[in-house]
C-alpha positions as CSV (number, residue, x, y, z in Angstrom):
1,Q,108.9,85.5,114.5
2,V,105.9,83.3,113.7
3,Q,105.9,80.7,111.0
4,L,102.6,79.3,109.7
5,V,101.9,76.0,107.9
6,E,98.5,75.3,106.5
7,S,97.1,71.8,106.0
8,G,93.9,69.9,105.4
9,G,93.2,70.9,101.8
10,G,92.3,68.5,99.1
11,L,89.7,67.4,96.6
12,V,86.1,67.2,97.8
13,Q,82.7,66.8,96.2
14,P,80.1,69.6,96.3
15,G,78.3,69.4,99.6
16,G,81.2,67.9,101.4
17,S,83.3,69.2,104.3
18,L,87.0,69.9,105.0
19,K,88.8,71.2,108.1
20,L,91.8,73.3,107.5
21,S,94.4,73.9,110.1
22,C,97.1,76.5,110.4
23,A,99.9,75.5,112.7
24,A,102.0,78.3,114.2
25,S,105.6,77.8,115.2
26,G,105.4,80.7,117.7
27,R,102.8,81.2,120.4
28,I,99.7,82.8,118.9
29,F,97.9,83.6,122.2
30,S,99.3,87.2,121.9
31,F,97.5,87.6,118.5
32,T,95.4,90.6,117.6
33,V,93.7,89.2,114.5
34,L,93.5,85.6,113.1
35,G,92.3,85.2,109.6
36,W,91.7,82.9,106.7
37,Y,91.9,84.1,103.2
38,R,91.6,82.5,99.8
39,Q,93.2,83.2,96.5
40,V,92.1,82.3,93.0
41,P,94.5,82.9,90.0
42,G,93.7,86.2,88.4
43,K,91.6,87.5,91.3
44,Q,92.3,89.5,94.4
45,R,93.0,87.7,97.7
46,E,89.6,87.4,99.5
47,L,89.1,87.5,103.3
48,V,87.0,84.5,104.2
49,A,86.9,84.6,108.0
50,R,88.6,86.6,110.8
51,M,88.5,86.6,114.5
52,T,89.7,89.0,117.2
53,R,89.4,88.6,120.9
54,A,86.0,90.4,120.7
55,S,84.4,89.3,117.5
56,T,84.2,87.0,114.5
57,Y,83.6,88.0,110.9
58,Y,82.7,85.9,107.9
59,A,82.4,86.9,104.3
60,A,78.8,86.8,103.1
61,S,79.6,83.9,100.7
62,V,80.6,81.6,103.5
63,E,78.4,82.8,106.4
64,G,76.7,79.8,108.0
65,R,78.9,77.3,106.3
66,F,82.4,78.0,107.6
67,T,83.6,78.3,111.2
68,I,86.9,79.8,112.3
69,S,88.4,78.8,115.7
70,R,91.6,78.6,117.5
71,D,93.1,75.8,119.6
72,D,95.6,77.1,122.1
73,A,96.6,73.7,123.2
74,R,97.5,72.7,119.6
75,N,98.6,76.3,118.7
76,T,96.4,76.2,115.6
77,V,93.9,78.3,113.8
78,D,91.3,76.1,112.2
79,L,88.6,76.6,109.5
80,Q,85.8,74.1,109.4
81,M,84.2,74.2,106.0
82,N,80.8,72.6,105.4
83,S,78.4,72.4,102.4
84,L,81.3,73.2,100.1
85,K,80.5,74.6,96.6
86,P,82.6,74.7,93.4
87,E,83.1,78.4,93.9
88,D,84.9,77.7,97.1
89,T,87.8,76.3,95.1
90,A,90.9,78.3,95.9
91,L,94.3,78.4,97.7
92,Y,93.5,79.0,101.3
93,L,96.0,81.0,103.4
94,C,96.0,81.9,107.1
95,N,97.2,85.1,108.6
96,V,98.2,85.9,112.2
97,A,98.6,89.5,113.2
98,T,100.3,90.6,116.4
99,Y,100.9,93.9,118.1
100,T,104.5,93.9,116.8
101,N,103.4,92.9,113.2
102,P,100.0,94.4,112.4
103,A,100.2,93.2,108.8
104,G,100.5,89.7,110.0
105,Y,102.4,86.6,109.1
106,W,101.4,84.4,106.1
107,G,101.6,80.7,105.4
108,Q,102.2,79.1,102.0
109,G,98.5,78.0,101.7
110,T,96.7,74.8,101.2
111,Q,94.7,74.0,98.0
112,V,91.0,73.3,98.2
113,T,89.2,71.9,95.1
114,V,85.5,71.3,95.1
115,S,84.5,69.3,92.1
116,S,82.4,66.3,91.2
């Protein structure tokens, strides 16, 4: 069983930066896919960034601005977000998939609001 807790969200002005972290209670080095998603009320959950052991994927809307990474020492999955835009405002959630749970585990999310 893996439990995930996201942190690092908040209010930031357009053009600013935030770093989100997703802390896992269980070891994540046996993961298959690590992902960050975002959810806006009334809209479908959107994949923002995803990494496997072989590749990394970014949604076109965040390519070049966001970076997903993992820190095995801290047991976290991080999302560095630069040049933030108002349309990046959302609840950000992380997902960790393993061989025994391909659908992955979800955290509760952390709110990011980009506004002047």
